[in-house]
C-alpha positions in Angstrom: 103.9 93.2 103.4 104.3 92.5 107.2 101.1 92.7 109.3 99.4 91.6 112.2 95.6 91.3 113.1 94.1 94.3 114.8 93.2 93.5 118.4 90.1 91.1 118.5 90.3 90.4 114.8 91.0 86.9 113.0 91.6 87.5 109.4 91.5 84.5 106.8 94.3 84.2 104.9 93.9 85.1 101.0 94.6 81.5 99.8 93.2 79.2 102.8 90.2 80.6 104.2 90.9 78.0 107.3 93.9 79.8 108.2 94.0 83.1 110.1 96.1 85.9 110.8 95.7 86.6 114.2 95.4 83.0 115.7 98.6 83.5 117.7 98.6 87.0 119.6 101.1 89.6 118.3 102.7 87.2 115.7 103.4 89.4 112.5 103.0 87.5 109.2 104.6 88.2 105.8 101.8 88.5 103.1 102.0 89.3 99.5 100.8 92.9 98.5 97.7 92.3 97.0 94.4 94.1 96.8 92.6 91.6 99.2 95.2 92.6 102.1 95.4 96.4 101.2 91.4 96.2 101.6 91.9 94.5 105.0 94.5 97.1 106.0 92.0 100.0 105.1 88.9 98.3 106.8 91.2 98.3 110.0 91.1 94.5 110.4 94.9 94.2 109.5 97.7 96.6 111.0 101.1 97.2 109.3 104.1 95.7 111.3 107.6 96.5 111.2 109.9 93.8 109.9 112.3 92.3 112.4 115.9 92.9 111.4 117.7 90.1 110.3 121.0 89.2 112.0 122.4 89.0 108.9 121.9 92.6 108.1 124.0 95.0 110.2 122.2 98.3 111.2 122.6 101.2 109.0 123.8 104.3 110.6 122.7 107.7 109.5 125.0 109.5 107.5 125.6 113.2 109.2 
């Protein structure tokens, strides 16, 4: 899952409570899809973020 902290929020990482999501503004973090992070998403503390496209993956065009 790719997430960012909601504005004004700092969310502790699941395995390290001294490291926070939201320390760096607008920095998306890749986290495992666990109940901890899903609860934080449901509470509005985290927001889903788009994964940046890798330079290795070409853009897929819609087949028409």
